[in-house]
C-alpha positions in Angstrom: 3.0 -18.9 12.6 1.5 -15.7 11.2 2.4 -12.5 13.0 -0.3 -9.8 13.6 -0.7 -7.1 11.0 0.0 -3.7 12.5 -0.9 -0.5 10.5 -1.2 3.2 10.9 -1.7 6.3 8.8 0.3 9.5 8.7 0.7 12.4 6.4 3.6 13.3 4.1 4.1 15.6 1.1 5.5 15.0 -2.4 8.5 17.0 -3.5 6.0 19.3 -5.2 4.2 19.9 -1.9 1.1 17.8 -2.5 -0.3 16.2 0.7 -0.1 12.4 0.7 -1.7 9.9 3.0 0.9 7.2 4.0 -0.4 3.8 5.1 2.3 1.9 7.0 2.1 -1.8 7.5 4.1 -4.3 9.6 4.0 -8.0 10.3 2.2 -10.5 8.0 -0.7 -9.6 5.6 -3.3 -12.3 5.3 -7.1 -12.8 5.4 -7.0 -11.9 9.1 -5.6 -8.4 8.1 -8.8 -7.1 6.6 -9.3 -4.4 9.2 -5.6 -3.4 9.3 -5.5 -3.0 5.5 -9.0 -2.2 4.1 -10.3 -0.7 7.4 -7.4 1.6 7.6 -7.7 2.7 4.0 -11.5 3.2 4.2 -11.1 5.4 7.3 -8.9 7.9 5.4 -10.1 10.9 3.4 -10.5 10.0 -0.3 -8.7 13.0 -1.8 -5.1 13.2 -2.7 -2.6 10.4 -3.4 -1.9 7.4 -1.2 1.5 5.9 -0.4 1.7 2.2 0.9 4.8 1.4 3.0 5.7 -2.3 3.1 9.2 -1.9 4.6 8.2 -3.8 7.8 6.0 -6.4 6.2 7.4 -9.9 6.6 5.0 -11.9 4.5 2.0 -11.5 2.3 -0.1 -14.5 1.3 -2.6 -14.8 -1.5 -5.5 -13.6 0.7 -3.3 -10.6 1.7 -2.7 -9.8 -2.0 -6.4 -10.0 -2.6 -7.0 -7.4 0.1 -4.4 -5.2 -1.5 -6.0 -5.5 -4.9 -9.4 -4.7 -3.4 -8.0 -1.6 -1.7 -6.3 -0.5 -5.0 -9.5 -1.0 -7.0 -11.4 1.2 -4.4 -8.6 3.9 -4.7 -8.8 3.7 -8.5 -12.6 4.1 -8.4 -12.3 7.4 -6.6 -9.4 8.6 -8.7 -6.7 8.3 -6.1 -3.1 7.7 -7.3 -1.2 5.1 -5.3 2.5 4.3 -5.0 4.0 1.4 -3.1 7.5 1.1 -1.6 9.5 -1.2 0.6 8.6 -4.5 -1.1 11.1 -7.3 -1.2 12.4 -8.4 -4.6 10.1 -11.4 -4.4 7.0 -9.4 -3.6 7.8 -6.8 -6.2 7.8 -9.6 -8.8 4.6 -11.1 -7.3 2.8 -7.7 -7.4 3.9 -7.2 -11.0 2.7 -10.7 -12.0 -0.8 -10.2 -10.5 -1.3 -6.9 -12.2 -1.0 -4.5 -9.2 1.1 -2.2 -11.4 -2.1 -1.4 -13.3 -3.3 0.4 -10.1 -0.1 1.5 -8.4 3.4 2.6 -9.0 6.1 0.4 -7.4 9.1 2.1 -6.0 12.2 1.0 -4.0 12.2 3.9 -1.5 9.8 6.3 0.1 11.5 9.2 -1.6 11.1 7.6 -5.0 7.5 6.7 -4.3 6.7 10.3 -3.2 8.4 11.6 -6.3 6.3 9.3 -8.5 3.1 10.8 -7.1 
């Protein structure tokens, strides 16, 4: 059974002091996660880089990956840099295979992701 997607936004800064919007996700990401993923992103200011935290995500299905790609295309369209961290080894491989690395940097930890921005 799919668990509900939980998400929230907070602010962080890169090591260089640049403000970053951090979108944190938990649970499963699927087609029912549209508001928790796209809605959360679309509600944020569109200046400055974005960091996506998947450390508490249990599962992402193909519909969830499609939501991620849509969000990343929107971010790319407004010139936002995006970094992703906290993916399992499996989903790091999946994100790479589907081309998400064209739109976002993948990092193992939050510190590495912030440094990449």
